[in-house]
N, CA, C and O of each residue as an XYZ file, in Angstrom:
312
protein
N      28.160    -16.848     14.200
C      27.926    -16.975     12.784
C      27.632    -18.425     12.457
O      28.430    -19.299     12.795
N      26.503    -18.710     11.803
C      26.148    -20.064     11.422
C      26.529    -20.334      9.982
O      26.496    -19.450      9.127
N      26.888    -21.574      9.743
C      27.171    -22.012      8.379
C      25.899    -21.974      7.578
O      24.848    -22.386      8.068
N      25.969    -21.485      6.347
C      24.783    -21.395      5.492
C      24.302    -22.762      5.046
O      23.123    -22.927      4.734
N      25.180    -23.734      5.011
C      24.860    -25.042      4.469
C      24.354    -26.001      5.539
O      23.297    -26.612      5.382
N      25.128    -26.136      6.651
C      24.757    -27.151      7.649
C      24.267    -26.566      8.976
O      23.728    -27.297      9.807
N      24.447    -25.249      9.187
C      23.962    -24.592     10.397
C      24.907    -24.709     11.597
O      24.555    -24.311     12.708
N      26.087    -25.250     11.374
C      27.043    -25.393     12.475
C      27.592    -24.047     12.903
O      27.692    -23.128     12.090
N      27.947    -23.923     14.169
C      28.498    -22.683     14.700
C      30.014    -22.666     14.692
O      30.620    -21.638     14.996
N      30.645    -23.799     14.346
C      32.106    -23.859     14.340
C      32.631    -23.524     12.937
O      32.282    -24.173     11.951
N      33.474    -22.499     12.881
C      34.062    -22.088     11.603
C      35.428    -21.489     11.843
O      35.817    -21.214     12.978
N      36.137    -21.296     10.770
C      37.499    -20.752     10.827
C      37.575    -19.554      9.874
O      37.126    -19.634      8.730
N      38.154    -18.429     10.361
C      38.328    -17.273      9.512
C      39.619    -17.411      8.751
O      40.689    -17.561      9.342
N      39.518    -17.359      7.410
C      40.697    -17.522      6.558
C      41.319    -16.203      6.143
O      42.537    -16.119      5.985
N      40.506    -15.172      5.963
C      41.008    -13.892      5.491
C      40.133    -12.769      6.044
O      38.912    -12.902      6.118
N      40.763    -11.671      6.428
C      40.047    -10.491      6.910
C      40.597     -9.264      6.184
O      41.808     -9.057      6.102
N      39.681     -8.464      5.666
C      40.065     -7.208      5.021
C      39.175     -6.091      5.559
O      37.981     -6.301      5.777
N      39.730     -4.943      5.768
C      38.988     -3.794      6.282
C      38.908     -2.753      5.193
O      39.922     -2.339      4.630
N      37.695     -2.334      4.902
C      37.475     -1.240      3.922
C      37.239      0.028      4.701
O      36.332      0.093      5.530
N      38.052      1.042      4.441
C      38.041      2.239      5.283
C      36.944      3.226      4.941
O      36.599      4.065      5.774
N      36.390      3.155      3.757
C      35.367      4.107      3.393
C      35.919      5.269      2.605
O      35.196      6.229      2.342
N      37.190      5.209      2.217
C      37.765      6.232      1.380
C      37.144      6.174     -0.023
O      36.825      5.083     -0.496
N      36.966      7.293     -0.686
C      36.399      7.266     -2.031
C      37.304      6.495     -2.980
O      38.528      6.606     -2.905
N      36.705      5.716     -3.872
C      37.426      4.904     -4.837
C      37.442      5.644     -6.169
O      36.397      5.762     -6.809
N      38.589      6.145     -6.602
C      38.650      6.918     -7.867
C      38.409      6.053     -9.101
O      38.030      6.588    -10.143
N      38.612      4.747     -9.026
C      38.442      3.872    -10.163
C      36.990      3.515    -10.394
O      36.494      3.633    -11.515
N      36.299      3.078     -9.350
C      34.908      2.702     -9.493
C      34.059      3.630     -8.611
O      33.900      3.393     -7.413
N      33.532      4.663     -9.212
C      32.794      5.682     -8.466
C      31.377      5.272     -8.136
O      30.714      5.967     -7.367
N      30.881      4.170     -8.685
C      29.509      3.731     -8.455
C      29.342      2.969     -7.156
O      28.220      2.828     -6.670
N      30.450      2.463     -6.569
C      30.378      1.693     -5.334
C      30.165      2.601     -4.143
O      30.580      3.760     -4.126
N      29.499      2.032     -3.139
C      29.285      2.767     -1.879
C      30.605      2.936     -1.121
O      31.508      2.112     -1.268
N      30.723      3.961     -0.336
C      31.918      4.225      0.442
C      31.743      3.866      1.890
O      32.527      4.320      2.723
N      30.739      3.064      2.237
C      30.484      2.679      3.597
C      31.609      1.775      4.123
O      31.924      0.778      3.473
N      32.223      2.080      5.264
C      33.306      1.238      5.804
C      32.737     -0.091      6.334
O      31.659     -0.124      6.927
N      33.476     -1.173      6.110
C      33.065     -2.506      6.616
C      34.274     -3.397      6.725
O      35.343     -3.075      6.207
N      34.103     -4.542      7.412
C      35.098     -5.578      7.516
C      34.608     -6.791      6.744
O      33.494     -7.266      6.967
N      35.436     -7.292      5.838
C      35.078     -8.442      5.016
C      35.860     -9.644      5.514
O      37.084     -9.586      5.639
N      35.150    -10.742      5.800
C      35.829    -11.956      6.273
C      35.423    -13.178      5.416
O      34.248    -13.391      5.117
N      36.439    -13.962      5.039
C      36.192    -15.230      4.339
C      36.276    -16.323      5.406
O      37.228    -16.367      6.186
N      35.273    -17.203      5.435
C      35.201    -18.202      6.490
C      35.035    -19.597      5.867
O      34.553    -19.732      4.743
N      35.441    -20.623      6.613
C      35.294    -22.025      6.239
C      34.677    -22.772      7.408
O      35.181    -22.705      8.529
N      33.584    -23.485      7.148
C      32.928    -24.271      8.179
C      33.802    -25.447      8.571
O      34.305    -26.163      7.705
N      33.990    -25.655      9.875
C      34.791    -26.786     10.356
C      34.089    -28.111     10.192
O      34.751    -29.146     10.110
N      32.771    -28.117     10.140
C      32.011    -29.363     10.049
C      31.908    -29.890      8.625
O      32.216    -31.052      8.358
N      31.465    -29.012      7.698
C      31.203    -29.517      6.316
C      32.177    -28.971      5.269
O      32.189    -29.454      4.137
N      32.996    -27.971      5.625
C      33.994    -27.440      4.694
C      33.438    -26.365      3.743
O      34.142    -25.905      2.844
N      32.186    -25.973      3.945
C      31.562    -24.933      3.086
C      32.260    -23.621      3.277
O      32.534    -23.218      4.407
N      32.561    -22.930      2.160
C      33.210    -21.618      2.234
C      32.153    -20.504      2.047
O      31.301    -20.596      1.164
N      32.219    -19.473      2.874
C      31.302    -18.354      2.745
C      31.971    -17.080      3.232
O      32.977    -17.131      3.940
N      31.417    -15.952      2.857
C      31.987    -14.660      3.227
C      30.938    -13.816      3.945
O      29.736    -13.973      3.733
N      31.425    -12.916      4.799
C      30.530    -11.987      5.515
C      31.069    -10.581      5.422
O      32.272    -10.360      5.285
N      30.143     -9.622      5.500
C      30.511     -8.209      5.647
C      29.982     -7.762      6.994
O      28.819     -7.989      7.328
N      30.844     -7.127      7.757
C      30.432     -6.701      9.101
C      30.514     -5.185      9.187
O      31.566     -4.595      8.940
N      29.428     -4.579      9.528
C      29.338     -3.134      9.714
C      29.219     -2.823     11.193
O      28.466     -3.484     11.908
N      29.953     -1.826     11.659
C      29.820     -1.436     13.068
C      28.982     -0.167     13.153
O      28.986      0.649     12.231
N      28.283     -0.007     14.231
C      27.390      1.162     14.440
C      28.246      2.449     14.414
O      27.852      3.407     13.749
N      29.401      2.509     15.111
C      30.166      3.759     15.030
C      30.614      4.104     13.617
O      30.643      5.279     13.250
N      30.964      3.095     12.817
C      31.353      3.360     11.419
C      30.174      3.901     10.631
O      30.340      4.812      9.820
N      28.999      3.360     10.853
C      27.824      3.826     10.136
C      27.459      5.244     10.581
O      27.026      6.052      9.760
N      27.625      5.555     11.858
C      27.324      6.901     12.326
C      28.316      7.892     11.722
O      27.933      8.972     11.272
N      29.604      7.508     11.717
C      30.635      8.368     11.129
C      30.399      8.545      9.638
O      30.661      9.620      9.098
N      29.917      7.532      8.975
C      29.621      7.658      7.557
C      28.537      8.680      7.293
O      28.612      9.443      6.330
N      27.522      8.694      8.155
C      26.516      9.728      8.199
C      25.753     10.006      6.895
O      25.648     11.158      6.474
N      25.227      8.968      6.263
C      24.442      9.208      5.075
C      23.140      9.862      5.437
O      22.502      9.485      6.420
N      22.737     10.833      4.660
C      21.450     11.499      4.902
C      20.321     10.506      4.650
O      20.363      9.712      3.710
N      19.326     10.571      5.501
C      18.205      9.673      5.372
C      18.326      8.437      6.234
O      17.316      7.825      6.583
N      19.536      8.060      6.583
C      19.757      6.877      7.396
C      19.973      7.233      8.893
O      20.047      6.338      9.736
N      20.067      8.478      9.199
C      20.332      8.893     10.573
C      19.238      8.396     11.505
O      19.530      7.910     12.598
N      17.995      8.512     11.091
C      16.857      8.060     11.909
C      16.910      6.527     12.132
O      16.646      6.037     13.230
N      17.253      5.803     11.072
C      17.370      4.349     11.214
C      18.458      3.948     12.209
O      18.273      3.023     13.000
N      19.584      4.643     12.166
C      20.679      4.351     13.092
C      20.267      4.691     14.510
O      20.616      3.952     15.431
N      19.545      5.772     14.724
C      19.050      6.130     16.049
C      18.121      5.022     16.570
O      18.185      4.651     17.742
N      17.257      4.498     15.684
C      16.358      3.410     16.094
C      17.141      2.145     16.456
O      16.783      1.440     17.399
N      18.218      1.855     15.698
C      19.042      0.685     16.010
C      19.747      0.832     17.360
O      19.877     -0.138     18.106
N      20.193      2.032     17.665
C      20.912      2.258     18.923
C      19.982      2.064     20.121
O      20.449      1.680     21.193
N      18.694      2.315     19.971
C      17.735      2.131     21.078
C      17.597      0.637     21.387
O      17.380      0.285     22.546
N      17.715     -0.259     20.392
C      17.526     -1.681     20.602
C      18.728     -2.343     21.203
O      18.621     -3.458     21.714
N      19.892     -1.687     21.161
C      21.098     -2.320     21.719
C      21.128     -2.164     23.162
O      22.063     -2.628     23.814
């Protein structure tokens, strides 16, 4: 993972949260795709940034219609 500001590869993970993909009864407009959210801080410049990480098995399990072909194409490139 590169820093968005300086391009350095050295960073520190400050917080990790896992979203399971369970339906949210409060906000029904959000997607239910499972992902891992990480807050990071660059060791070189101190810039703070966040990432969302999706795994192929989670996306396959999520199984949205119309995306199955795209996931199959992604699996061929790995």
